[in-house]
Each structure stands twice: as structure tokens, then as C-alpha cells.
C-alpha positions in Angstrom: 100.7 108.4 168.4 99.3 105.2 166.4 100.4 102.1 165.4 100.8 103.2 162.0 103.2 106.4 162.9 105.3 104.2 165.5 105.7 101.8 162.6 106.6 104.5 160.1 109.3 106.3 162.8 111.1 102.7 163.2 114.7 102.2 161.8 115.0 99.9 159.2 116.2 97.4 161.8 113.3 97.8 164.4 110.9 97.6 161.1 112.2 94.1 160.3 112.0 92.8 163.4 108.6 93.8 164.0 108.1 92.3 160.1 109.6 89.1 160.9 107.3 88.9 164.6 103.9 90.5 163.0 100.8 88.3 162.2 97.8 89.4 161.3 96.1 87.2 163.6 97.6 88.7 166.8 95.2 92.0 165.9 92.2 90.0 164.9 89.3 89.5 167.6 89.0 86.0 166.8 92.5 85.1 167.8 93.4 84.3 171.7 97.3 84.7 171.8 97.3 82.9 175.3 96.1 79.8 173.6 97.3 80.2 170.3 94.2 79.4 169.0 92.0 81.3 166.4 88.2 81.0 167.8 86.8 81.4 164.9 83.4 80.0 163.6 84.6 76.4 161.8 84.1 77.2 158.3 85.5 80.4 158.3 88.1 81.6 156.1 90.3 84.3 156.8 90.7 86.3 153.3 93.1 88.5 152.2 90.1 91.5 152.3 89.5 90.4 156.3 93.0 90.4 157.2 93.9 93.6 155.3 90.4 95.8 157.4 91.7 94.3 160.6 95.5 95.5 160.2 93.6 98.9 158.9 91.9 99.6 162.1 94.6 98.3 164.3 97.3 100.6 163.0 94.4 103.7 163.8 94.7 102.6 167.1 96.7 104.3 170.2 99.6 102.3 170.4 98.8 102.0 174.4 95.9 99.9 173.3 98.1 97.4 171.2 100.5 94.4 172.8 102.0 93.3 169.6 103.8 97.0 169.6 105.3 97.0 172.8 
């Protein structure tokens, strides 16, 4: 099951909780969750298109690969 399919199967309550906690940063390769810090090069600006691309790729990953959904 992909992250996208897992989200589609959520109840309204589960989805509300997930959306209130979800951040595109947590699925970005530049973000270090343990340090709670973005390690992108200075001058890097996260733009809508980039955020959509990383979220789109994350949605297609199997649920097992994601710590965000657990």
C-alpha cells in the first residue's frame, strides 16, 4: 500500500489528525527530523512546485518506507 492509498482509506478524523501534523519538510531529503533543521544550501527557497514534487513522490512510496505515516 502506498502512502497515497493509506491516506485515501483514512476516516475523516484520522485525516484531520494527519493533516494537522503533516509537513512537506518531513518528506524532503534536506530536512533532518532529529535535528529539526533544514540542511538545504543557503539561499535555497522551498517553492510550491518543489513541495508538490516531493509530496507527489512520497505519496507513491510504500507505507513501510515512511516514518510520517506511522
